[in-house]
PyMOL Python script that loads the backbone (N, CA, C, O; Angstrom):
from pymol import cmd

cmd.read_pdbstr("""\
ATOM      1  N   MET A   1      -5.413   3.145   8.245  1.00  0.00           N
ATOM      2  CA  MET A   1      -5.302   2.280   7.012  1.00  0.00           C
ATOM      3  C   MET A   1      -5.984   0.984   7.263  1.00  0.00           C
ATOM      4  O   MET A   1      -5.674   0.236   8.190  1.00  0.00           O
ATOM      5  N   ASN A   2      -7.097   0.707   6.239  1.00  0.00           N
ATOM      6  CA  ASN A   2      -7.812  -0.487   6.304  1.00  0.00           C
ATOM      7  C   ASN A   2      -7.080  -1.745   5.602  1.00  0.00           C
ATOM      8  O   ASN A   2      -6.137  -1.592   4.825  1.00  0.00           O
ATOM      9  N   LEU A   3      -7.536  -2.827   5.905  1.00  0.00           N
ATOM     10  CA  LEU A   3      -6.822  -3.959   5.266  1.00  0.00           C
ATOM     11  C   LEU A   3      -6.668  -3.972   3.746  1.00  0.00           C
ATOM     12  O   LEU A   3      -5.621  -4.305   3.191  1.00  0.00           O
ATOM     13  N   LYS A   4      -7.895  -3.548   3.041  1.00  0.00           N
ATOM     14  CA  LYS A   4      -7.652  -3.456   1.569  1.00  0.00           C
ATOM     15  C   LYS A   4      -6.677  -2.513   1.067  1.00  0.00           C
ATOM     16  O   LYS A   4      -6.037  -2.724   0.037  1.00  0.00           O
ATOM     17  N   ASP A   5      -6.551  -1.463   1.788  1.00  0.00           N
ATOM     18  CA  ASP A   5      -5.618  -0.477   1.501  1.00  0.00           C
ATOM     19  C   ASP A   5      -4.056  -1.153   1.539  1.00  0.00           C
ATOM     20  O   ASP A   5      -3.222  -1.078   0.637  1.00  0.00           O
ATOM     21  N   VAL A   6      -3.919  -1.796   2.777  1.00  0.00           N
ATOM     22  CA  VAL A   6      -2.510  -2.644   2.767  1.00  0.00           C
ATOM     23  C   VAL A   6      -2.464  -3.514   1.633  1.00  0.00           C
ATOM     24  O   VAL A   6      -1.486  -3.539   0.886  1.00  0.00           O
ATOM     25  N   ALA A   7      -3.510  -4.252   1.464  1.00  0.00           N
ATOM     26  CA  ALA A   7      -3.321  -5.322   0.302  1.00  0.00           C
ATOM     27  C   ALA A   7      -3.045  -4.591  -1.032  1.00  0.00           C
ATOM     28  O   ALA A   7      -2.310  -5.161  -1.838  1.00  0.00           O
ATOM     29  N   LEU A   8      -3.549  -3.420  -1.331  1.00  0.00           N
ATOM     30  CA  LEU A   8      -3.342  -2.671  -2.592  1.00  0.00           C
ATOM     31  C   LEU A   8      -2.245  -1.909  -2.624  1.00  0.00           C
ATOM     32  O   LEU A   8      -2.019  -1.202  -3.606  1.00  0.00           O
ATOM     33  N   LEU A   9      -1.373  -1.949  -1.503  1.00  0.00           N
ATOM     34  CA  LEU A   9      -0.144  -1.085  -1.380  1.00  0.00           C
ATOM     35  C   LEU A   9       0.844  -1.529  -2.465  1.00  0.00           C
ATOM     36  O   LEU A   9       0.993  -2.748  -2.549  1.00  0.00           O
ATOM     37  N   LYS A  10       1.598  -0.707  -3.372  1.00  0.00           N
ATOM     38  CA  LYS A  10       2.440  -1.036  -4.421  1.00  0.00           C
ATOM     39  C   LYS A  10       3.920  -0.508  -3.962  1.00  0.00           C
ATOM     40  O   LYS A  10       4.091   0.442  -3.199  1.00  0.00           O
ATOM     41  N   TRP A  11       4.818  -1.183  -4.476  1.00  0.00           N
ATOM     42  CA  TRP A  11       6.305  -0.802  -4.289  1.00  0.00           C
ATOM     43  C   TRP A  11       6.456   0.632  -4.894  1.00  0.00           C
ATOM     44  O   TRP A  11       7.256   1.401  -4.361  1.00  0.00           O
ATOM     45  N   ASP A  12       5.749   1.018  -5.949  1.00  0.00           N
ATOM     46  CA  ASP A  12       5.868   2.417  -6.409  1.00  0.00           C
ATOM     47  C   ASP A  12       5.239   3.417  -5.415  1.00  0.00           C
ATOM     48  O   ASP A  12       5.589   4.596  -5.474  1.00  0.00           O
ATOM     49  N   ASP A  13       4.313   3.004  -4.491  1.00  0.00           N
ATOM     50  CA  ASP A  13       3.804   4.006  -3.540  1.00  0.00           C
ATOM     51  C   ASP A  13       4.848   4.292  -2.317  1.00  0.00           C
ATOM     52  O   ASP A  13       4.642   5.244  -1.565  1.00  0.00           O
ATOM     53  N   LEU A  14       5.837   3.540  -2.165  1.00  0.00           N
ATOM     54  CA  LEU A  14       6.845   3.633  -1.113  1.00  0.00           C
ATOM     55  C   LEU A  14       8.021   4.447  -1.652  1.00  0.00           C
ATOM     56  O   LEU A  14       8.517   4.277  -2.766  1.00  0.00           O
ATOM     57  N   GLN A  15       8.440   5.401  -0.695  1.00  0.00           N
ATOM     58  CA  GLN A  15       9.673   6.073  -0.811  1.00  0.00           C
ATOM     59  C   GLN A  15      10.497   5.733   0.225  1.00  0.00           C
ATOM     60  O   GLN A  15      10.230   4.757   0.927  1.00  0.00           O
ATOM     61  N   GLU A  16      11.568   6.484   0.434  1.00  0.00           N
ATOM     62  CA  GLU A  16      12.603   6.170   1.432  1.00  0.00           C
ATOM     63  C   GLU A  16      12.100   6.106   2.867  1.00  0.00           C
ATOM     64  O   GLU A  16      12.448   5.191   3.615  1.00  0.00           O
ATOM     65  N   ASP A  17      11.202   7.175   3.285  1.00  0.00           N
ATOM     66  CA  ASP A  17      10.819   7.363   4.644  1.00  0.00           C
ATOM     67  C   ASP A  17       9.299   7.381   4.752  1.00  0.00           C
ATOM     68  O   ASP A  17       8.814   7.487   5.879  1.00  0.00           O
ATOM     69  N   ARG A  18       8.504   7.289   3.695  1.00  0.00           N
ATOM     70  CA  ARG A  18       7.188   7.333   3.613  1.00  0.00           C
ATOM     71  C   ARG A  18       6.424   6.581   2.526  1.00  0.00           C
ATOM     72  O   ARG A  18       7.068   5.942   1.694  1.00  0.00           O
ATOM     73  N   PHE A  19       5.114   6.615   2.483  1.00  0.00           N
ATOM     74  CA  PHE A  19       4.312   6.181   1.224  1.00  0.00           C
ATOM     75  C   PHE A  19       3.122   6.896   1.221  1.00  0.00           C
ATOM     76  O   PHE A  19       2.697   7.417   2.252  1.00  0.00           O
ATOM     77  N   LYS A  20       2.556   6.965   0.175  1.00  0.00           N
ATOM     78  CA  LYS A  20       1.262   7.726  -0.153  1.00  0.00           C
ATOM     79  C   LYS A  20       0.188   6.567  -0.835  1.00  0.00           C
ATOM     80  O   LYS A  20       0.569   5.583  -1.469  1.00  0.00           O
ATOM     81  N   PHE A  21      -0.925   6.841  -0.617  1.00  0.00           N
ATOM     82  CA  PHE A  21      -2.047   6.115  -1.068  1.00  0.00           C
ATOM     83  C   PHE A  21      -3.494   6.918  -1.104  1.00  0.00           C
ATOM     84  O   PHE A  21      -3.825   7.910  -0.454  1.00  0.00           O
ATOM     85  N   LYS A  22      -4.161   6.244  -1.972  1.00  0.00           N
ATOM     86  CA  LYS A  22      -5.631   6.832  -1.866  1.00  0.00           C
ATOM     87  C   LYS A  22      -6.609   5.715  -1.149  1.00  0.00           C
ATOM     88  O   LYS A  22      -6.439   4.562  -1.544  1.00  0.00           O
ATOM     89  N   ARG A  23      -7.367   5.876  -0.388  1.00  0.00           N
ATOM     90  CA  ARG A  23      -8.340   5.146   0.185  1.00  0.00           C
ATOM     91  C   ARG A  23      -9.197   4.462  -0.781  1.00  0.00           C
ATOM     92  O   ARG A  23      -9.844   5.104  -1.608  1.00  0.00           O
ATOM     93  N   SER A  24      -9.234   3.032  -0.704  1.00  0.00           N
ATOM     94  CA  SER A  24      -9.989   2.408  -1.524  1.00  0.00           C
ATOM     95  C   SER A  24     -11.491   2.512  -1.357  1.00  0.00           C
ATOM     96  O   SER A  24     -12.288   2.495  -2.295  1.00  0.00           O
ATOM     97  N   LYS A  25     -11.819   2.628  -0.007  1.00  0.00           N
ATOM     98  CA  LYS A  25     -13.265   3.026   0.447  1.00  0.00           C
ATOM     99  C   LYS A  25     -13.852   4.390  -0.190  1.00  0.00           C
ATOM    100  O   LYS A  25     -15.015   4.516  -0.572  1.00  0.00           O
ATOM    101  N   THR A  26     -12.961   5.288  -0.237  1.00  0.00           N
ATOM    102  CA  THR A  26     -13.452   6.627  -0.907  1.00  0.00           C
ATOM    103  C   THR A  26     -13.103   6.880  -2.279  1.00  0.00           C
ATOM    104  O   THR A  26     -13.415   7.926  -2.848  1.00  0.00           O
ATOM    105  N   ARG A  27     -12.524   6.033  -2.773  1.00  0.00           N
ATOM    106  CA  ARG A  27     -12.018   6.288  -4.327  1.00  0.00           C
ATOM    107  C   ARG A  27     -12.804   6.512  -5.188  1.00  0.00           C
ATOM    108  O   ARG A  27     -12.517   7.340  -6.053  1.00  0.00           O
ATOM    109  N   ARG A  28     -14.232   5.729  -5.208  1.00  0.00           N
ATOM    110  CA  ARG A  28     -15.249   6.055  -6.222  1.00  0.00           C
ATOM    111  C   ARG A  28     -16.351   7.085  -5.844  1.00  0.00           C
ATOM    112  O   ARG A  28     -17.196   7.514  -6.630  1.00  0.00           O
ATOM    113  N   THR A  29     -16.239   7.391  -4.660  1.00  0.00           N
ATOM    114  CA  THR A  29     -17.328   8.221  -4.013  1.00  0.00           C
ATOM    115  C   THR A  29     -16.838   9.646  -3.984  1.00  0.00           C
ATOM    116  O   THR A  29     -17.673  10.544  -3.876  1.00  0.00           O
ATOM    117  N   SER A  30     -15.574   9.923  -4.070  1.00  0.00           N
ATOM    118  CA  SER A  30     -15.127  11.404  -3.972  1.00  0.00           C
ATOM    119  C   SER A  30     -14.681  11.812  -5.463  1.00  0.00           C
ATOM    120  O   SER A  30     -14.123  11.051  -6.254  1.00  0.00           O
ATOM    121  N   LYS A  31     -15.036  13.173  -5.703  1.00  0.00           N
ATOM    122  CA  LYS A  31     -14.542  13.571  -6.979  1.00  0.00           C
ATOM    123  C   LYS A  31     -13.046  13.845  -7.118  1.00  0.00           C
ATOM    124  O   LYS A  31     -12.456  13.764  -8.195  1.00  0.00           O
ATOM    125  N   LYS A  32     -12.450  14.185  -5.917  1.00  0.00           N
ATOM    126  CA  LYS A  32     -11.036  14.251  -6.000  1.00  0.00           C
ATOM    127  C   LYS A  32     -10.548  13.631  -4.759  1.00  0.00           C
ATOM    128  O   LYS A  32     -10.480  14.249  -3.697  1.00  0.00           O
ATOM    129  N   PRO A  33     -10.186  12.311  -4.920  1.00  0.00           N
ATOM    130  CA  PRO A  33      -9.670  11.426  -3.739  1.00  0.00           C
ATOM    131  C   PRO A  33      -8.581  12.090  -3.144  1.00  0.00           C
ATOM    132  O   PRO A  33      -7.711  12.564  -3.876  1.00  0.00           O
ATOM    133  N   ARG A  34      -8.499  12.200  -1.823  1.00  0.00           N
ATOM    134  CA  ARG A  34      -7.405  12.704  -1.010  1.00  0.00           C
ATOM    135  C   ARG A  34      -6.333  11.720  -1.076  1.00  0.00           C
ATOM    136  O   ARG A  34      -6.553  10.512  -0.977  1.00  0.00           O
ATOM    137  N   ILE A  35      -5.018  12.288  -1.264  1.00  0.00           N
ATOM    138  CA  ILE A  35      -3.949  11.306  -1.181  1.00  0.00           C
ATOM    139  C   ILE A  35      -3.429  11.450   0.190  1.00  0.00           C
ATOM    140  O   ILE A  35      -3.186  12.570   0.639  1.00  0.00           O
ATOM    141  N   ILE A  36      -3.228  10.282   0.940  1.00  0.00           N
ATOM    142  CA  ILE A  36      -2.973  10.255   2.361  1.00  0.00           C
ATOM    143  C   ILE A  36      -1.271   9.941   2.341  1.00  0.00           C
ATOM    144  O   ILE A  36      -0.855   9.157   1.488  1.00  0.00           O
ATOM    145  N   GLU A  37      -0.449  10.485   3.164  1.00  0.00           N
ATOM    146  CA  GLU A  37       0.834  10.323   3.259  1.00  0.00           C
ATOM    147  C   GLU A  37       1.266   9.695   4.640  1.00  0.00           C
ATOM    148  O   GLU A  37       0.818  10.104   5.711  1.00  0.00           O
ATOM    149  N   VAL A  38       2.037   8.823   4.541  1.00  0.00           N
ATOM    150  CA  VAL A  38       2.194   8.076   6.068  1.00  0.00           C
ATOM    151  C   VAL A  38       3.756   8.038   6.085  1.00  0.00           C
ATOM    152  O   VAL A  38       4.438   7.657   5.133  1.00  0.00           O
ATOM    153  N   PHE A  39       4.232   8.475   7.268  1.00  0.00           N
ATOM    154  CA  PHE A  39       5.647   8.492   7.404  1.00  0.00           C
ATOM    155  C   PHE A  39       5.997   7.127   8.036  1.00  0.00           C
ATOM    156  O   PHE A  39       5.322   6.606   8.924  1.00  0.00           O
ATOM    157  N   LEU A  40       7.243   6.535   7.435  1.00  0.00           N
ATOM    158  CA  LEU A  40       7.653   5.201   8.213  1.00  0.00           C
ATOM    159  C   LEU A  40       8.636   5.427   9.206  1.00  0.00           C
ATOM    160  O   LEU A  40       9.550   6.246   9.116  1.00  0.00           O
ATOM    161  N   ASP A  41       8.389   4.584  10.262  1.00  0.00           N
ATOM    162  CA  ASP A  41       9.435   4.416  11.287  1.00  0.00           C
ATOM    163  C   ASP A  41      10.141   3.126  11.248  1.00  0.00           C
ATOM    164  O   ASP A  41       9.895   2.337  10.337  1.00  0.00           O
ATOM    165  N   ALA A  42      10.893   2.884  12.051  1.00  0.00           N
ATOM    166  CA  ALA A  42      11.652   1.637  12.220  1.00  0.00           C
ATOM    167  C   ALA A  42      10.800   0.406  12.392  1.00  0.00           C
ATOM    168  O   ALA A  42      11.183  -0.663  11.917  1.00  0.00           O
ATOM    169  N   TYR A  43       9.674   0.505  13.045  1.00  0.00           N
ATOM    170  CA  TYR A  43       8.648  -0.573  13.197  1.00  0.00           C
ATOM    171  C   TYR A  43       7.932  -0.875  11.867  1.00  0.00           C
ATOM    172  O   TYR A  43       7.659  -2.015  11.490  1.00  0.00           O
ATOM    173  N   HIS A  44       7.680   0.156  11.255  1.00  0.00           N
ATOM    174  CA  HIS A  44       6.992  -0.078   9.769  1.00  0.00           C
ATOM    175  C   HIS A  44       7.893  -0.737   8.767  1.00  0.00           C
ATOM    176  O   HIS A  44       7.513  -1.640   8.021  1.00  0.00           O
ATOM    177  N   VAL A  45       9.073  -0.254   8.788  1.00  0.00           N
ATOM    178  CA  VAL A  45      10.150  -0.738   7.749  1.00  0.00           C
ATOM    179  C   VAL A  45      10.325  -2.192   8.116  1.00  0.00           C
ATOM    180  O   VAL A  45      10.450  -2.974   7.173  1.00  0.00           O
ATOM    181  N   ASP A  46      10.356  -2.714   9.461  1.00  0.00           N
ATOM    182  CA  ASP A  46      10.737  -3.976   9.834  1.00  0.00           C
ATOM    183  C   ASP A  46       9.563  -4.810   9.324  1.00  0.00           C
ATOM    184  O   ASP A  46       9.747  -5.859   8.707  1.00  0.00           O
ATOM    185  N   ILE A  47       8.409  -4.342   9.584  1.00  0.00           N
ATOM    186  CA  ILE A  47       7.104  -5.198   9.024  1.00  0.00           C
ATOM    187  C   ILE A  47       7.306  -5.280   7.474  1.00  0.00           C
ATOM    188  O   ILE A  47       7.328  -6.392   6.947  1.00  0.00           O
ATOM    189  N   ILE A  48       7.441  -4.257   6.799  1.00  0.00           N
ATOM    190  CA  ILE A  48       7.885  -4.559   5.394  1.00  0.00           C
ATOM    191  C   ILE A  48       8.917  -5.492   5.015  1.00  0.00           C
ATOM    192  O   ILE A  48       8.706  -6.370   4.178  1.00  0.00           O
ATOM    193  N   ASP A  49      10.003  -5.341   5.584  1.00  0.00           N
ATOM    194  CA  ASP A  49      11.092  -6.329   5.546  1.00  0.00           C
ATOM    195  C   ASP A  49      10.743  -7.716   5.602  1.00  0.00           C
ATOM    196  O   ASP A  49      11.189  -8.548   4.812  1.00  0.00           O
ATOM    197  N   ARG A  50       9.819  -8.008   6.682  1.00  0.00           N
ATOM    198  CA  ARG A  50       9.555  -9.427   7.207  1.00  0.00           C
ATOM    199  C   ARG A  50       8.394  -9.902   6.271  1.00  0.00           C
ATOM    200  O   ARG A  50       8.431 -11.076   5.902  1.00  0.00           O
ATOM    201  N   TYR A  51       7.478  -9.187   5.897  1.00  0.00           N
ATOM    202  CA  TYR A  51       6.159  -9.783   5.335  1.00  0.00           C
ATOM    203  C   TYR A  51       5.981  -9.211   3.817  1.00  0.00           C
ATOM    204  O   TYR A  51       5.067  -9.582   3.081  1.00  0.00           O
ATOM    205  N   GLY A  52       6.827  -8.399   3.501  1.00  0.00           N
ATOM    206  CA  GLY A  52       6.545  -7.857   2.120  1.00  0.00           C
ATOM    207  C   GLY A  52       7.130  -8.816   1.263  1.00  0.00           C
ATOM    208  O   GLY A  52       8.024  -9.571   1.644  1.00  0.00           O
ATOM    209  N   THR A  53       6.511  -8.818  -0.248  1.00  0.00           N
ATOM    210  CA  THR A  53       6.973  -9.460  -1.399  1.00  0.00           C
ATOM    211  C   THR A  53       8.159  -9.074  -1.637  1.00  0.00           C
ATOM    212  O   THR A  53       8.517  -8.042  -1.069  1.00  0.00           O
ATOM    213  N   ASN A  54       9.118  -9.769  -2.534  1.00  0.00           N
ATOM    214  CA  ASN A  54      10.179  -9.342  -3.350  1.00  0.00           C
ATOM    215  C   ASN A  54       9.742  -8.198  -4.252  1.00  0.00           C
ATOM    216  O   ASN A  54       8.575  -8.091  -4.630  1.00  0.00           O
ATOM    217  N   LYS A  55      10.716  -7.334  -4.592  1.00  0.00           N
ATOM    218  CA  LYS A  55      10.293  -5.887  -5.311  1.00  0.00           C
ATOM    219  C   LYS A  55      10.114  -6.193  -6.847  1.00  0.00           C
ATOM    220  O   LYS A  55       9.972  -5.295  -7.677  1.00  0.00           O
ATOM    221  N   ARG A  56      10.131  -7.470  -7.141  1.00  0.00           N
ATOM    222  CA  ARG A  56       9.532  -7.676  -8.622  1.00  0.00           C
ATOM    223  C   ARG A  56       8.242  -7.933  -8.610  1.00  0.00           C
ATOM    224  O   ARG A  56       7.710  -8.083  -9.710  1.00  0.00           O
ATOM    225  N   SER A  57       7.494  -8.037  -7.516  1.00  0.00           N
ATOM    226  CA  SER A  57       6.069  -8.077  -7.498  1.00  0.00           C
ATOM    227  C   SER A  57       5.665  -6.701  -7.466  1.00  0.00           C
ATOM    228  O   SER A  57       6.358  -5.774  -7.047  1.00  0.00           O
ATOM    229  N   GLN A  58       4.405  -6.613  -7.973  1.00  0.00           N
ATOM    230  CA  GLN A  58       3.909  -5.212  -8.189  1.00  0.00           C
ATOM    231  C   GLN A  58       3.380  -4.680  -6.705  1.00  0.00           C
ATOM    232  O   GLN A  58       3.379  -3.488  -6.399  1.00  0.00           O
ATOM    233  N   TYR A  59       2.960  -5.677  -5.890  1.00  0.00           N
ATOM    234  CA  TYR A  59       2.287  -5.282  -4.569  1.00  0.00           C
ATOM    235  C   TYR A  59       3.426  -5.617  -3.548  1.00  0.00           C
ATOM    236  O   TYR A  59       4.261  -6.498  -3.751  1.00  0.00           O
ATOM    237  N   VAL A  60       3.377  -4.829  -2.429  1.00  0.00           N
ATOM    238  CA  VAL A  60       4.182  -4.950  -1.264  1.00  0.00           C
ATOM    239  C   VAL A  60       3.943  -6.240  -0.626  1.00  0.00           C
ATOM    240  O   VAL A  60       4.873  -7.039  -0.517  1.00  0.00           O
ATOM    241  N   PHE A  61       2.576  -6.554  -0.121  1.00  0.00           N
ATOM    242  CA  PHE A  61       2.248  -7.666   0.880  1.00  0.00           C
ATOM    243  C   PHE A  61       1.668  -8.854  -0.003  1.00  0.00           C
ATOM    244  O   PHE A  61       2.027  -9.978   0.348  1.00  0.00           O
ATOM    245  N   LEU A  62       0.798  -8.759  -1.129  1.00  0.00           N
ATOM    246  CA  LEU A  62       0.117  -9.802  -1.647  1.00  0.00           C
ATOM    247  C   LEU A  62       0.438 -10.036  -3.080  1.00  0.00           C
ATOM    248  O   LEU A  62       0.841  -9.074  -3.734  1.00  0.00           O
ATOM    249  N   SER A  63       0.313 -11.149  -3.622  1.00  0.00           N
ATOM    250  CA  SER A  63       0.530 -11.439  -5.036  1.00  0.00           C
ATOM    251  C   SER A  63      -0.727 -10.878  -5.842  1.00  0.00           C
ATOM    252  O   SER A  63      -1.881 -10.759  -5.433  1.00  0.00           O
ATOM    253  N   SER A  64      -0.227 -10.582  -7.034  1.00  0.00           N
ATOM    254  CA  SER A  64      -1.463 -10.031  -7.910  1.00  0.00           C
ATOM    255  C   SER A  64      -2.550 -10.948  -8.326  1.00  0.00           C
ATOM    256  O   SER A  64      -3.602 -10.518  -8.800  1.00  0.00           O
ATOM    257  N   THR A  65      -2.271 -12.385  -8.128  1.00  0.00           N
ATOM    258  CA  THR A  65      -3.346 -13.413  -8.215  1.00  0.00           C
ATOM    259  C   THR A  65      -4.379 -13.136  -7.166  1.00  0.00           C
ATOM    260  O   THR A  65      -5.567 -13.233  -7.475  1.00  0.00           O
ATOM    261  N   LEU A  66      -4.041 -12.814  -6.003  1.00  0.00           N
ATOM    262  CA  LEU A  66      -4.964 -12.720  -4.846  1.00  0.00           C
ATOM    263  C   LEU A  66      -5.740 -11.444  -5.059  1.00  0.00           C
ATOM    264  O   LEU A  66      -6.864 -11.313  -4.575  1.00  0.00           O
ATOM    265  N   LEU A  67      -5.186 -10.543  -5.742  1.00  0.00           N
ATOM    266  CA  LEU A  67      -5.930  -9.245  -5.768  1.00  0.00           C
ATOM    267  C   LEU A  67      -6.889  -9.145  -7.041  1.00  0.00           C
ATOM    268  O   LEU A  67      -7.683  -8.214  -7.177  1.00  0.00           O
ATOM    269  N   GLN A  68      -6.756 -10.114  -7.899  1.00  0.00           N
ATOM    270  CA  GLN A  68      -7.656 -10.002  -9.076  1.00  0.00           C
ATOM    271  C   GLN A  68      -9.064  -9.685  -8.626  1.00  0.00           C
ATOM    272  O   GLN A  68      -9.657  -8.967  -9.431  1.00  0.00           O
ATOM    273  N   HIS A  69      -9.690  -9.995  -7.657  1.00  0.00           N
ATOM    274  CA  HIS A  69     -11.084  -9.872  -7.336  1.00  0.00           C
ATOM    275  C   HIS A  69     -11.195  -8.527  -6.546  1.00  0.00           C
ATOM    276  O   HIS A  69     -12.195  -8.338  -5.853  1.00  0.00           O
ATOM    277  N   HIS A  70     -10.485  -7.849  -6.601  1.00  0.00           N
ATOM    278  CA  HIS A  70     -10.731  -6.430  -5.582  1.00  0.00           C
ATOM    279  C   HIS A  70     -11.597  -5.477  -6.487  1.00  0.00           C
ATOM    280  O   HIS A  70     -11.950  -4.376  -6.064  1.00  0.00           O
TER     281      HIS A  70
END
""", "prot")
cmd.dss("prot")
cmd.show_as("cartoon", "prot")
cmd.util.cbc("prot")
cmd.orient("prot")
């Protein structure tokens, strides 16, 4: 998962033990973008808990203000 995909990760993408996303890099070049599913372990959950925004924000790690230029 590249940094842009991490920045664009939304709370709606997360489920209890996994999250799903479409790669930003191939989003416009593929006719049917592949959905990637990542299973979360305790390490991933700890990172989200430590560095994630509050759930009122749309994005997990960054504010929407920083993402306006993506």
